[in-house]
C-alpha positions in Angstrom: 42.6 88.8 99.3 44.3 89.6 95.8 42.1 87.5 94.0 39.1 89.4 94.9 40.6 91.6 92.3 42.0 89.4 89.9 38.1 88.5 89.6 36.3 91.3 89.9 38.6 92.5 86.9 38.0 88.4 84.6 34.2 89.2 85.5 34.1 93.5 83.8 36.7 92.0 81.1 33.6 89.2 79.8 31.2 91.2 80.7 32.8 93.7 78.0 33.6 90.5 75.3 30.1 89.6 76.2 28.4 92.7 74.9 30.8 93.1 72.3 29.9 88.8 70.1 26.6 89.2 71.2 25.4 92.6 70.8 24.5 91.4 67.1 21.6 88.9 68.2 20.2 91.4 69.9 20.5 94.0 67.3 20.0 92.3 63.6 18.1 88.9 64.5 15.9 89.2 67.1 11.8 90.8 65.4 12.9 93.8 64.3 9.1 95.1 65.4 10.4 95.6 69.3 12.1 98.8 69.8 16.3 99.6 70.3 15.4 100.5 73.9 12.6 97.3 74.4 16.1 95.5 73.5 18.8 97.3 75.3 16.5 96.2 78.2 16.0 92.4 78.0 20.6 92.8 77.0 21.1 94.0 80.2 18.9 92.2 81.9 20.3 89.2 80.9 23.1 89.6 81.3 23.1 91.3 85.1 21.4 88.7 86.9 23.8 86.0 85.1 27.1 88.1 86.5 25.0 89.1 89.8 25.2 85.2 90.4 28.5 84.9 89.7 29.3 86.8 91.0 27.5 85.5 94.3 29.0 82.6 92.5 32.2 83.6 93.3 32.4 84.9 96.2 30.8 82.2 98.4 33.7 79.6 96.8 36.4 81.9 98.2 35.1 81.9 101.5 35.2 78.4 101.9 38.6 78.0 100.2 40.2 80.8 103.3 38.6 78.8 105.7 
């Protein structure tokens, strides 16, 4: 059970790091015509979808490992 705590801690840490290192791309390299709110929405949607799939993968992986 404690591997879930490690996993979610690592997930939160990598999410914060990805926001720090990828935000310059979204806010300075993307076209200036996009509004700031639209850039933030695209950034969060892409990351949340990828992390949802990552969470589902690891829950399935740990579930199969405990069988």
